N, C-alpha and C positions, 0 to 999 in steps of 0.2 A: 370391608371380605373382599380379597384378591389373588388370584388365577396367574399362575407363576409357569404360567407349558409352553415348556423349549428357552428359558430364558436363566441367567445368574439372578441375583438376587446379592447384591449389600447391605445389608442391617444391624445395623447397631438396635438393640430392644435396652430399656430398664425393663426388665420383667424380676419377678421372686427374690429373690435375697438382692440381688445385684445387677447392672446392666450388663447385657450381653453385644456385641457384633455379631451378624450373622448372615450369609448372606446363600442363597441353596444355588440350584440349577435339576431341571426334570432329570429324573432318569430314566427312565425306558417302560414301556409295558413287561409286567407280569408274563413272564410263556408260561406260568401253570394256568391261566383262565383263571381265576380267580379273581371279584371284582374288589376287592379290598387292596386300599394302600397302604404305603409303608415307607416310611420319614427314615434315614439311616446320617445320624452324627456321627459329627466330628468337631471336638473339643482343642480349643487351643489355647494358651499361653502369648496373650497379642502379642509385649516385647519376642521373647525367643526364640515363638512360634512353634515349642516344643507341644507336643502330646499333653497333653493331662488327664490323668488317674483316678477313681471314684468324681468327679463331675455329677453330676445331677442332673437329670433331664426332665422335664414334668411335660408333658403333651397334655392337655384339657378339651374337653368339648365332647358334642359339636351343640352349641347350644336350642332348642327343642326337647322331645320326646327322651332322645335315648342319649347318656350319658359316658364318659369314660373318661379317664384319668388314668394317665401311664404316670408310671414316675418310675423312671432306668437309672443304672450308677456304668460309668464310662469304664471301659476295660484298659488294658496298661500303653495302648495304644491313641486313647481317646476317644473310642471311637463306640458306637453302640446304636441300636437299631431299634426301631420302636414299630412294629405290623400291626396287621387286621386293624385298619382303621377302615371305618365306614367313610366309604365314596362322598362326597362331591359333599363336604361340609366344612366347613371352619372350624380351624383347631388352633388353640392357644398356648404356644413356644412360648417356656420359661429353661431357665437356663441357673446353677449355681455351684459352688465349690467351697471348702476352709479358704478361706487366708486366703481368699480372689471378691476384687472386687471393681468398680468399675469409678470414674472422679465424679461426685456429687454433679459438679457442674456441662458432662457430658450433656450437649444434644440429642434429641431423637429424632435419627435420621434414618432414610428408609428409599434403596435407590431400589426399580423405581419411589418416587416420593410420595410418602402413605400423610393423609395424617389426623391425628388420633393420638389417644393411649396405647393396648393395648394392641399386640403384633399379631394378627390370626391367618393364619397359612389354606385357603383351600384346598382340600384335595380333588381331583380328579383318582374317576373310577382305573384298578389298575395301575396307577402308576407311583414311580418310587422316585424318590426325594432324593438328593444330598447333599446335606447342610454340613454348615461348616461354622464353627460359637467360636469366639473368642472372648478371652476374659484376661484383669490384670490383675497383677497381685494387689495387697490389702497395703503390703509395704510398701512398693513399688515409691522409688521418686516421685511425685509429685510435679513436681519442675522439668521441661525442659526446653532448646533454645533453636533459633529462627535465627539468621541468617542467608546471607546474601548481595547480588551486587543490582545498582538502582543503576538501568540505561535506557535512554535516548530508544523506543518504541522506531524511529524514526531512519537510525544509523545502527541502533546495539552499542553506538562506545559508551563507555561512564558517563552519570553526573554528581561531579563531587558537589555538589551543592545543597543536597535533599535531604529531609528532615525526616527521619522514618521511627513512626512509634506506632504500640501496639497495647489496646486496652481489651482487659481479661474482667466483662461485670462492670459493675464499680467503682472497684480500685485505679491509684494512680497510672497512669499510661507509664509504658517504658521507651524510649526512649533513646535511639543513635544518629551519628552526622553520617554524612560518606565523604568525607573532607581529608581524609585516612593519603597522606603521598608515598608512604606506599603498596597500598592498597586504592589507586583512588574507585570509588563509586561503593567500596563494599561497606556492610553495614550488620550487625549483629547483637539483634535481645537476648539474653540468654535468662533465667528464670522467671519463666515465661509457664503460668502453672496450664498443666495440662487438660485437654478439651478441647472442645471448639468453641466454648463460648470465646474467644480471644478475635478483636478487630483491628486487622494492619489496619494503618496507611504510609503514603510518602507524598509531600508535597517538598514544591521546586519553586524560589523563586523565580517571576516571569511567567509559570503556569498555572492558568485558570484555575484549570480541575486536577484538584489530588486523584495519587489515585486508592482506591479503596479495597480492599478483601478482608468481607465479615466473614464468621465460623470460621476460622482458619484452626485447621484440628491442627494440635501440640502430643508429642508423645509423651509421656515421661520417661524419665535418661535418657529424652532423644532428642534427635538432630533434625527441622528443616530445613534444607538448603531452598530456598525460595527467590528469586531474582523479582525483579518490580520491575516492568516496561513500561514508561510514563510516555504517552500520548505526548506533542510540544504543542504549544497550540501555532495556529496557522497563524499566517497576516500575506496581503497584496504589493507587490513591491512595480511601479510606476514608473514609467520610464521615457525616452523617446529614440528614435532615429534622421537619418537625415543625410539629406546624396552631398555627393558628393559636390565642391566649386561650378560651378556651368552648367549641371550638370539637376535631372530634378529622380524620383526616385522614380526606380524600374516598374512595370506595370507587372505585378505574381505573387505569389501570396508567403508574406516574412514570419518566421518563427523568432519567436521572442522566448533564450528560454534561459532558465533557471539551473549551475550544475553545478555539486557541489562535488570544492572542491578541483573544481575544473572538467571532469570527467562523467559524473554523473546523476541525469539529469531528473530534476525533484519534480518541474511542472514547469510548462510551456503555454505558449497562448500563441494564437494564427494571426497574421492580421491582415488582409487585402487589399490591397493599391490596383485597381482597373484602369486607371488613367496616366495623362503622362506630361499632368502637370503639379504634379505632389513633391515638393521638396521637403518636407519632412511628421513624422507620424507619430503618432502617441501608442505609448501598447500598457498594458495592464498583463500582469500575471497574477494571480490569485494560488492560495492552498501555497505557498512557499512556509515551512515547521520555521522557530525557531530554531536556533545554534542556541542549547542548555550550552551550563559555563561545566566548563572538564573538557565541553572538547574544539579541538584546534581545527575541524573544520570552519571553512568561509563557501561562499557563494561568488560562480562567474553567470554576469550575466552576457548573452552573449546572440547577435541575432545570422539566424541565415535564411538564407536564399539562394534558385536557379535563377535570380533577377539581379540577383548584387553578393556583392562578400562587404565585410566590414576591413576597413583601410586604418585609420581612428577610431578605439585604438584597436588595430589587427588582430587579438588574440580573446577582442572582447572585455568588458570593467570586471576585474576581479578583486580578489581581498573581502568581498562584502561581508557583512558580521549584522547579524542581528539574535540580541540576543532574551528582546522581550516584543508582546503582541503593541507595544503600542509604541513603541521605537520608529521615527520615521525619518526613514531610510534618500535623502537623493542620487538618482542614480545619474551616472555621468553621459549627456549622445555621447550615442557612436555612429559616426557617419564610414555610412555605404557607398560603393562605389558599384555603380551598375556593370553587367556585365558584358563582355563585347562579341560583337557581329561583326560580318564586311556582307558591302549590299556592292553586285555588280549592276548597275543601270547602262540600260541598252533605250540611245536615244536616235526614231525613227521619223525619219522624215516620206514623204509620197515623195512620187516621181513630177518631176516643174521640164514641162515641157517645153522647149527648147525658142519656140513662139511665144511662150505667157512671161514678159514685161511686167508684170505687176508682183512674183515673186523673186527673191535672189535667185541666184543660179545655185549649180555644183559644186562648182568650184568659192564662190564664194562661203557655201556655207561649212568645206571642208579647210576655211582661214576662221569661222568664226568661230568652232567646233570645241577647239582647246580653251575659247576664256571663256568657254560658260564654267559658271559655277552651281554648286548643289547644296542647300544645304537640309539636314532633319532637328526637326523640332525637340526643343530640350537636349541638345548634342553639342559638343562643340566633336568634328569629325578631323579624319586628312580625306579632301578628295580632290582625283585626278585626273586628268584623260590620261587613259590606257592606248585606244588605237579608233583608227576607222576601219569599220571591217567591210564589210559588201557594201556599194554606194550608197547613199547618204542614211546609213545606221554608224552612230556615233559609242564609245562605250566609254563608263565613269568606273573608278573603285573607291566609293567610301568604306576607310578601315575608321574602328575605333567606334559605329553604330551604336546604342548603347541595345539590348535584348527590349523586346517589345516592337507595336505594332502604332507606329508614330509616323504624323504627315512628314513628309520631302520636301523642298521647296527645285525647282528647275530655272536657273535665271542665262538662256541664253540666248543671246543676241537677236533680235528682231523677233521672234517667237515666244510662246507661249505653249505651258503645260499642262492640262485639267488637273486638276484638287486630287493628288496620288498617294498614295499611304506605303510604305513600305516594314516592314515586317525580318526583325534581324534577331540571329539565331544565332546563341553564345560560342565563339568558337568556333564560326562558323559560312561559306559566302552562300549570298542568295541570290537569287539573277531575277529583277524587271523589266520590264521592256517598256517604254512611255513611248508618244507621240507626238512631234510635234506643230506645233499647230502655227497659223503666221500671224503676229502679231506683236507687242510686246509691254 
C-alpha cells in the first residue's frame, strides 16, 4: 500500500484484461473543500502516444467495510475522471480496451519499486491525482531492434572485437560482433521479442568482466539505441629511472606518469629521494587501463621533477601498448639529469698579526687562494677563482651544481674548512661564507 504524495509515478501493471504502463502525480488540494479524492486518467497508445477513446478504466476497493467499484470509459481525448473516492484508503486500478494488450513476457515494473502483484494506490483526503496509462495494440509487431556501439569507457573509442548477445527467456541468444570495417564497434540485434525480459551482454577478449544489462525493455516495431561502455581491466607498470653519468639523483619528488598518446595523464605515482647518494630508483604505476582492440592509442611513460629532467629518452618512453591484463611490459630505463644552479663561495681568514710567525702572511694567502679547489658531493662541477675581495676574503664560483643539499669540500693549501653543506637552486645563484682554519 503506497502513497504518492508530490511525486510522479511510472508504472507497468498487469491488471484486468491486459497490462498497462502507468505513472501519476499529485494533482493538488481541491478548492471545494470536500474530503473525497479524485483520480484523473489519460490513456494512450504506447507506440504512437495517441489518446485512446472507449478504454475501460476500473477503480476497485478499498478493503474493509466500505466497498467501491467504479468502471468508466474514456472520451475522444482518452480522458476520464473518477471522483468522490473516500480518502486514506487503497484502491486497485485496472485498464482495458478491445484490440489492445501487452506482451506476455513483460515483467511488472514500478517506479519506485513495489513488490507484489496488484497495484494499489493510497489516495489522501482532498487530493486530485493525474494518472497516464499506456496500452499496446494486439496486432502490433512483437519484436524490436537493439543497436549501438561498444566503446571503451575510459577513452570513448570503439571496441572492434566485442561479441554482443541478447537473450530472451530460455530462447537461443541473438549474437552480433563489432568488427565491421565501415562501422567500427557497431552492433545490431533485430527480431528481439518486445518487453522487458531481455538480457543484453557484451564480452571482449582480454577484459575479464563482461558487460551485462538485465531486463532491457524492447518496444514492438521499435528500435533502441544502446551504447555499451566497457570498463577495461587495469595493470601495473614497473620501471626505473637513473642519474646521468658522474651524477646521483638530486633530492626531490619525482612523478612517474602514464600518458595516453603522450598528452592525457591516465595514472601516476610519486617517488621521493631524500639523499644525494641514489644512482637509480624503481617506480610502480598502478591502475593503468588495458588498451582495447581497435584503439589506435598507446602510452608514453614520463618522469617529471623540479629536481631533474629526462635526457634519454628526452620525451620519455613512448609506444607502449597493453592489450591484456596478463601482458608483461618492460619499460626501458629513463635517464634523468639533475637541475643545476650556481654557488658563490667566499672564504674568509681572520686577521693575522704581523708578529705571528706561526701563520702564513696575508701575502701568502693571496698566492694560495687561486690554487684552492672546491668540489660538491655527487656532482661534476666547474669551479673557478673569481677574485680576492676585501682583505682576507677569497671568492669562488661553482657552476653546474646539482640542486638539493650536498656536502662541499674545500681544499685550500695549508688550511681547513669545517664540514659544510650547500643547497643549489635551479637556475639561481646562492652565496655562502665559510671560515678558513689553520691546518692541512
